[in-house]
C-alpha positions in Angstrom: 62.1 -87.0 -226.3 62.5 -86.7 -222.6 61.6 -89.4 -220.3 58.7 -89.3 -218.1 61.0 -89.2 -215.0 62.6 -86.3 -216.9 59.6 -84.4 -217.2 58.2 -84.8 -214.0 61.6 -83.4 -213.1 61.0 -80.1 -215.6 57.3 -80.1 -214.0 58.3 -79.8 -210.8 60.5 -77.2 -210.5 58.4 -75.3 -211.9 55.4 -76.1 -209.3 57.1 -76.6 -205.9 60.2 -74.5 -206.8 62.5 -78.1 -207.0 63.3 -78.4 -204.0 61.8 -82.2 -204.5 64.0 -85.2 -203.0 65.7 -86.9 -205.6 64.5 -90.7 -206.1 66.6 -93.9 -207.1 65.3 -97.4 -207.5 65.0 -97.8 -204.2 62.7 -95.4 -203.1 60.0 -97.5 -205.1 57.2 -97.7 -203.0 57.9 -94.4 -200.6 55.9 -91.1 -200.4 56.1 -88.0 -201.2 56.0 -86.2 -196.7 56.9 -82.9 -196.0 58.7 -82.3 -192.3 59.9 -79.5 -191.5 58.5 -77.4 -194.2 60.2 -79.5 -196.4 59.7 -82.1 -198.7 60.8 -85.4 -198.0 60.6 -89.3 -199.1 59.8 -91.5 -196.6 57.4 -95.0 -195.8 54.0 -94.2 -194.8 53.3 -94.5 -191.6 51.5 -97.7 -190.2 49.2 -97.2 -187.9 46.6 -99.8 -188.2 46.5 -103.2 -187.6 47.4 -106.2 -190.1 44.0 -108.2 -190.6 43.0 -112.1 -192.4 39.5 -113.4 -193.0 39.5 -114.7 -189.9 38.8 -110.8 -188.3 35.8 -110.9 -190.6 33.1 -109.2 -189.3 34.8 -107.5 -186.7 35.5 -103.8 -186.4 38.1 -100.9 -186.2 38.4 -99.9 -182.7 41.2 -98.7 -180.1 42.4 -100.6 -177.1 43.3 -99.5 -174.1 47.0 -98.9 -174.9 45.9 -96.3 -178.2 46.3 -98.8 -180.4 44.2 -99.7 -183.3 42.7 -103.3 -183.2 40.5 -104.9 -185.1 37.8 -106.4 -182.6 34.1 -107.9 -182.0 31.7 -105.5 -181.5 30.6 -104.9 -178.0 26.9 -107.1 -177.2 
């Protein structure tokens, strides 16, 4: 019986020509991305701020430096 990984590898060869990157357990948590027209494995971009319960009631906004921040609504 084929493993799920083997089945997915065979499917990927038919669907995208077999050009998916090889993966190992070290790749857990990574995402499949496209760079230069090729499939790559990598980390998802982290662009949103980390928030906690102290940020309850705040909204997501962009600061003067062009970064996303949690902030109180302007009055």
